[in-house]
C-alpha positions in Angstrom: -5.3 -34.7 39.6 -8.4 -33.8 37.8 -8.0 -30.0 38.8 -4.8 -30.5 36.4 -6.2 -32.0 33.8 -8.6 -29.3 33.4 -6.2 -26.3 33.9 -3.3 -27.4 32.1 -5.1 -27.2 28.7 -6.1 -23.8 29.6 -2.4 -22.4 29.9 -1.5 -24.3 26.9 -3.8 -22.6 24.6 -3.7 -19.0 26.1 -0.7 -18.1 24.1 -2.4 -19.2 20.9 -5.5 -17.4 21.6 -4.1 -13.9 20.8 -2.4 -15.1 17.5 -5.6 -13.6 15.7 -5.6 -10.3 17.2 -1.9 -8.8 15.6 -2.6 -5.6 14.5 -1.3 -4.7 11.2 -0.7 -1.0 10.2 -2.1 0.3 6.7 0.9 1.7 4.4 -0.3 4.7 2.1 2.5 5.6 -0.1 2.8 8.1 -2.9 0.4 10.5 -4.2 -3.2 10.3 -2.8 -5.2 11.5 -5.7 -9.4 12.0 -6.0 -11.3 12.0 -8.7 -12.8 15.0 -8.0 -9.1 16.3 -8.3 -8.8 14.8 -11.7 -12.1 16.2 -12.9 -10.6 19.7 -12.7 -7.7 18.9 -15.1 -7.8 20.8 -18.3 -5.7 20.8 -21.7 -3.6 23.8 -22.0 -3.0 24.2 -17.9 0.4 25.2 -17.2 2.5 22.7 -14.8 2.5 25.6 -12.0 -1.5 25.1 -12.2 -1.1 21.5 -12.2 0.9 21.4 -9.4 -1.2 23.5 -7.1 -4.2 21.2 -8.0 -2.6 17.5 -7.6 0.9 18.5 -5.6 4.2 17.2 -6.5 4.5 14.2 -8.9 6.0 11.2 -7.3 8.2 10.2 -10.3 9.7 12.6 -12.8 11.4 11.3 -16.2 14.9 12.1 -15.9 15.4 12.5 -19.5 11.9 13.8 -20.3 10.9 16.6 -17.7 7.5 17.0 -19.7 6.2 13.9 -18.3 4.8 13.5 -14.7 4.0 10.4 -13.3 1.3 10.3 -10.0 1.5 6.9 -8.1 0.0 6.0 -5.5 0.1 2.5 -3.3 -2.2 1.7 -0.4 -1.4 -1.8 1.5 -4.1 -2.1 4.3 -3.2 -4.3 7.2 -5.7 -7.1 5.9 -6.7 -7.3 2.8 -5.3 -6.4 -1.2 -2.8 -3.9 -2.1 -4.6 -0.9 -4.0 -2.6 1.1 -6.8 -3.2 4.1 -8.9 -1.2 5.9 -11.5 -1.8 8.9 -13.3 0.4 10.1 -16.2 0.5 13.7 -17.7 2.3 14.8 -20.8 3.2 18.2 -21.0 4.3 20.2 -24.1 5.7 23.9 -24.1 4.4 24.1 -20.3 1.1 23.3 -21.1 -0.8 20.2 -20.2 -1.6 18.0 -23.4 -2.8 14.5 -22.4 -3.5 12.3 -19.4 -3.4 8.4 -18.9 -4.1 6.1 -16.2 -6.3 4.9 -13.6 -8.5 7.4 -13.7 -11.2 8.3 -16.4 -10.6 11.5 -18.5 -13.1 14.4 -17.5 -15.4 15.3 -20.3 -14.4 18.8 -20.2 -10.6 18.1 -20.2 -10.1 18.9 -24.2 -12.3 22.4 -23.5 -9.3 24.0 -22.1 -8.6 26.5 -19.3 
């Protein structure tokens, strides 16, 4: 009788022991852009040059083809959601301005 009282709680607790060990997958989505890439942006760059540097934008405005939006989401298995956004505005196929979560490079206004 005493052996049953020792073994029974062990087998009841066994399924609960693995609950904290569930692996959760990290989920990256969008355009991963590093600050060193953004630091190379200059006013006057063509769309082709920007596409070579940063890749294709995640979102294009259907009515304004001169606005490119780069969005990146990272949801770690455990932790907080991380988001970054970079919006580029063009005029006559030349980069005019940038806004978003990245600091504007000091040399941005010096052109290419």
